[in-house]
N, C-alpha and C positions, 0 to 999 in steps of 0.2 A: 813801653813808654806811654804814660797817660796822655790823653788828648784833651783839648779844651772843649767842653760841651757847649751846646747851643744855649742861648739865653743866659749867658754868664753864669752857668751853674757850676763852673769850676772843672777840675780834672775828672775825667770819666775813664774808668778802666775799660778795656775792650770787652770784658765780661759784663753784660748788663745786669747780672745777678750778684756781682761782687758786693761786699758790704759798702764800699765807697759809692758805687753806682746806686745802690738801693737808698742810701742816705740822701743822695742828691735828688733822686726821683721823689722822695717823700716830702721834699720842701714844697710849700705852697707856691702856686703861680701868682696868686693875687697878693696884694700888699695888705698890711694891717689897716691902712686907710681905706682901701677899697672894700674890705670886709665890714668896716665900721659904716661906710656910706650905704652898704647894702643891707644893713641890719633889719630894716622893715621886711624886705623880701625874704631874708633868712628866717626871721620869726614866723612869717606867714607860711612859708614852706613847711616848717616844722609843725605848726599848729593845724594847718588845713590840708597839707599834701600838695598844694600848688601855690604859686605866687604870680603877681603881675608886676612887671618892672616898667613903670610909666616912662614913655619917651625913650625907651632903649634904642629904638631905631628912628632915625629921622624920616621925614616923609619921602625923600628920594630913595633911601635904602628900602623902605617898606614897599614903595611902588615897584622897584626893581625886583624884589623878592616875589611879590604877587604875580608879576609878569612871568617870572621863571616858573612858578608853580603852575600857572595856566599853560605855559609852553610844554613843560614836562608831562603834565597830565594829558594834554592833547596828543602827545607822542606815545603814551603808554596805553596798551590795550586793556580792556576791562579784565578783572580777575576772572578766573574760571573754576572756582571751587565754592563749596558751601561755606567754608570758613572765611574766605576772602570776599565772598559775594560775587554775583554774576554781572553786576553793573559798576561795581566800585573800581576806581582807578587808583593804583598805589605806585607812586614813583619812589624808588629807593635810591640811597647813596647821594643825597642832595649835595653834600659838601664835595663829593667827587665829580659831580656833574655841572656845577656852576659856582663861581666865586661869589655870586649874589647872596649866598647863605652864610658866608664866613662871619659877618657881623653878629649873626644870631648866636654862634658858638663861641665867639671870641670877645664879646662885649665884657668889659671889666666887671660889671654888676652881675652878669650871668655866671662868669667864672667864679667870682667871690661867693655867690650863693650856692653854687654846686659844691665848691670846696668846703664850705661851712657844713653842708649837709652830709657829704660823703667822705670828708677828711682826705686821706691820701689815696682813696680808691677810685679816682676818676678815670673813666675810660669811655670815650665817645665812640661807640661802635656802630650806631645806626641813626640815620636821619632819613625820614620819609614823609610823604604826604599820603593822606587817605581822603 
């Protein structure tokens, strides 16, 4: 029996690789309006390989994220390899370690820009500081 999927994506077969589940997974998360509003960032990413999304975070969110970066880096020992450096601190899995980073990954303009660039191949698998 099909289940109702998260985010109103409709029925999802228990097999995540079924044609129905794959069709649902391929639908964009962002709306047409969000992608239109992010068109400058989308164009800049395609042209330059990076983009800036002005005011994506309010000052409170930005201050909270900076405090968390400082906290996580202070709790992280320096790397111990030639590749990683011997004084560099690298905090991994930011989204799993603090909710303060959620707005960076879930902001509508960020999601729309990433979707426009990667189509249906989005997979956020690593967030880290260096």
